[in-house]
C-alpha positions in Angstrom: 0.0 -0.1 -0.1 1.3 3.4 -0.9 1.8 6.2 1.7 -0.9 8.5 1.8 1.6 11.5 2.9 4.9 12.2 1.9 6.0 13.5 5.3 9.5 14.1 4.0 8.2 16.4 1.2 5.6 17.8 3.5 8.3 18.8 5.9 10.3 20.5 3.4 7.5 22.4 2.3 6.6 23.5 5.7 10.1 24.5 6.3 10.3 26.3 3.1 7.2 28.2 4.3 8.2 29.0 7.8 11.6 30.4 6.2 9.6 32.6 3.7 7.2 33.8 6.8 10.4 34.8 8.8 11.9 36.3 5.7 8.9 38.3 5.2 8.5 39.2 8.7 12.1 40.6 8.9 11.6 42.5 6.0 8.4 44.4 7.3 10.0 44.8 10.6 13.2 46.1 8.8 11.0 48.6 6.8 8.8 49.5 9.9 12.1 50.4 11.9 13.6 52.1 9.1 10.6 54.0 9.0 10.4 54.8 12.4 13.9 56.0 12.3 13.5 58.2 9.5 10.2 59.8 11.3 12.1 60.2 14.5 15.3 61.9 12.8 12.7 64.1 10.8 11.2 65.0 14.2 14.4 65.8 15.8 15.4 67.9 12.6 12.0 69.8 12.8 12.3 70.2 16.6 15.8 71.5 16.3 15.2 74.4 13.7 11.9 75.3 15.5 14.0 75.8 18.6 16.7 77.7 16.7 13.9 80.0 15.2 12.6 80.8 18.6 15.7 81.4 20.1 16.4 84.0 17.3 12.8 85.5 17.6 13.7 85.5 21.4 16.9 87.2 21.3 15.4 90.0 19.0 12.4 90.7 21.3 14.9 90.8 24.5 16.9 93.4 22.2 13.8 95.6 21.6 12.8 95.2 25.1 16.2 96.7 26.4 15.7 99.6 24.5 12.1 100.0 25.5 13.1 99.7 29.3 15.9 102.0 28.7 13.5 105.0 27.4 10.9 104.2 30.1 13.9 104.7 32.6 14.8 108.0 30.7 11.2 109.4 30.8 10.9 108.2 34.6 13.8 110.1 35.6 13.3 113.3 33.8 9.8 114.2 35.2 6.5 115.4 33.9 7.9 116.9 30.5 10.2 114.1 29.4 13.8 114.1 28.6 15.6 117.5 27.8 17.3 118.0 24.4 20.6 117.7 26.6 19.1 114.4 28.0 18.6 113.1 24.5 21.8 113.9 23.1 23.4 111.9 25.9 20.8 109.2 25.5 21.8 109.0 22.1 25.6 108.9 22.6 25.4 105.9 25.1 22.8 103.8 22.8 24.6 101.7 20.4 23.1 102.0 17.0 21.3 105.0 18.0 21.1 107.7 15.6 18.2 110.1 16.8 15.9 110.4 19.7 12.7 112.2 20.3 10.1 113.3 22.8 6.5 113.8 21.9 3.8 115.3 24.3 0.7 116.0 22.5 1.5 117.6 19.3 4.8 119.1 20.8 7.8 117.2 19.4 11.6 117.6 20.8 14.2 115.8 18.9 18.0 115.3 18.1 19.8 113.6 15.4 18.2 111.9 12.5 14.4 112.5 12.9 11.4 110.1 12.5 9.7 112.3 9.8 6.3 110.5 10.1 6.0 111.0 13.8 4.1 114.5 13.7 1.6 112.9 11.5 0.7 110.1 13.2 -2.3 110.0 15.9 -1.0 109.4 19.5 -3.9 106.5 19.6 -1.6 104.5 16.7 1.3 104.7 18.6 0.8 102.1 21.5 3.0 99.4 19.9 6.1 101.0 20.9 7.7 99.8 17.4 7.2 100.8 13.7 7.9 99.7 10.1 11.8 100.6 9.4 12.3 103.5 7.3 15.5 104.9 5.0 17.6 107.5 6.9 19.7 110.2 4.9 22.3 107.9 4.4 20.2 105.4 2.7 20.5 103.2 5.7 17.6 101.4 7.4 16.2 102.7 10.7 14.0 101.4 13.1 11.7 103.3 15.4 11.5 102.3 18.5 9.6 104.3 21.6 8.0 104.1 24.9 4.4 105.3 25.3 3.1 107.5 28.2 -0.3 107.0 29.2 -2.7 108.6 31.3 -5.1 107.1 34.1 -7.6 106.2 31.8 -5.0 104.4 29.3 -5.0 107.0 26.7 -1.5 107.7 25.1 -0.3 111.2 25.8 3.5 110.9 25.2 6.4 109.0 23.9 9.9 108.9 24.1 11.9 107.0 21.1 15.0 106.0 19.3 15.9 105.9 16.0 18.2 102.7 15.5 20.4 101.7 12.8 19.2 98.3 11.6 22.5 97.2 9.9 24.4 95.7 12.7 21.5 93.5 13.4 21.3 92.5 9.7 24.8 91.6 9.7 24.2 89.5 13.0 21.3 87.7 11.4 23.3 87.3 8.3 26.1 85.2 10.3 23.6 82.7 11.6 23.4 81.2 8.0 20.4 80.4 6.1 18.1 83.0 5.3 16.2 84.9 8.2 13.1 87.3 7.5 10.9 89.1 10.0 7.5 89.9 8.8 4.9 92.5 9.5 1.0 91.7 9.2 1.1 92.8 6.0 3.8 90.4 4.9 6.6 92.8 4.5 9.9 92.0 5.6 10.9 94.5 8.6 14.1 92.8 9.2 16.3 90.3 8.0 19.7 88.8 6.9 19.6 90.9 3.8 19.4 94.5 3.8 17.7 94.6 0.0 14.6 92.4 1.3 13.5 95.2 3.9 9.9 96.7 3.2 9.5 94.4 0.2 6.5 92.0 -0.1 8.4 88.6 -0.1 7.8 87.6 -3.8 8.5 83.6 -3.1 5.3 83.4 -0.5 2.7 81.8 -2.2 4.9 81.4 -5.5 7.5 79.5 -5.0 6.5 77.0 -2.5 3.3 76.7 -0.2 5.4 75.8 2.8 6.9 79.2 2.8 3.3 80.8 3.0 2.3 78.2 5.7 5.3 79.1 7.8 4.8 83.0 7.5 1.0 82.7 8.4 2.0 80.5 11.3 4.7 83.1 13.0 2.3 85.9 12.3 -0.4 83.7 14.1 1.9 83.7 17.0 3.0 79.8 16.3 6.3 78.1 16.0 7.1 75.1 14.0 9.0 73.8 11.0 8.1 72.6 7.4 10.3 70.3 5.5 10.0 70.6 1.9 11.9 70.3 -1.5 12.7 73.5 -3.5 14.4 73.4 -7.1 15.6 69.7 -6.3 17.2 70.6 -2.8 15.4 69.6 0.4 14.8 72.4 2.7 13.5 73.4 5.8 11.6 76.5 7.0 11.3 77.3 10.8 9.0 79.6 11.8 8.4 81.7 15.4 6.7 84.9 16.9 8.9 87.6 18.3 7.3 88.0 21.5 5.8 91.7 22.5 5.2 92.6 18.8 2.8 91.3 16.0 5.9 90.4 13.8 6.7 86.8 12.8 10.0 85.3 12.2 11.0 82.5 9.4 14.7 80.9 8.9 15.2 78.5 5.8 17.9 76.6 5.5 19.0 73.3 3.8 17.6 70.2 5.1 20.5 68.5 7.0 
């Protein structure tokens, strides 16, 4: 009588099946681990870029706050009429980057050095932010108006003391950090950046070169922080974004993805 089963053949087939299943399991596990590792690395890169952008934004905010605190102190020490012309001269002389200073009480303006020409035409009610868009100075250098507002008991602005700051040393500092850095106002104009030529220009790349740049700008201006990886002209890039505290500005930092 013949054998109903060829146990050896069956055993061989079972062994082969087990080997195939093990191989498949190893491949699936390897691919899964590879994907997991890649995701972990990507998260680390994004987190690092986000932290870098936030650190730059925080440093900028800290510098601006330092100027405003200095101005608040100057006002407090001067009395009800604000700093005199001589006090303003000393303030400019003792403040790195300062090219001018002013006091405004109502419609009366006292100033030294490079003036902020728009100051006398702006309603005091519009001067609560403590900072404005940069303006071109007499030497075609970019200047940033920064001020401390004086409020009455009803919370209305009655005066201010301010400085005109040369932005170019700060532009050089940002350029030394690598990549491309832009600080945007709510209109999408660059109020500061790693290249002077981009100031007060709407960024032509936003919405045209890659949607990631638009998303990053919107995120920063919405007081959010994060990072987006994307491909641009065949190269992997990462753009990180963060808000500049105590302003309505947002910072974006574009770097090669590494």
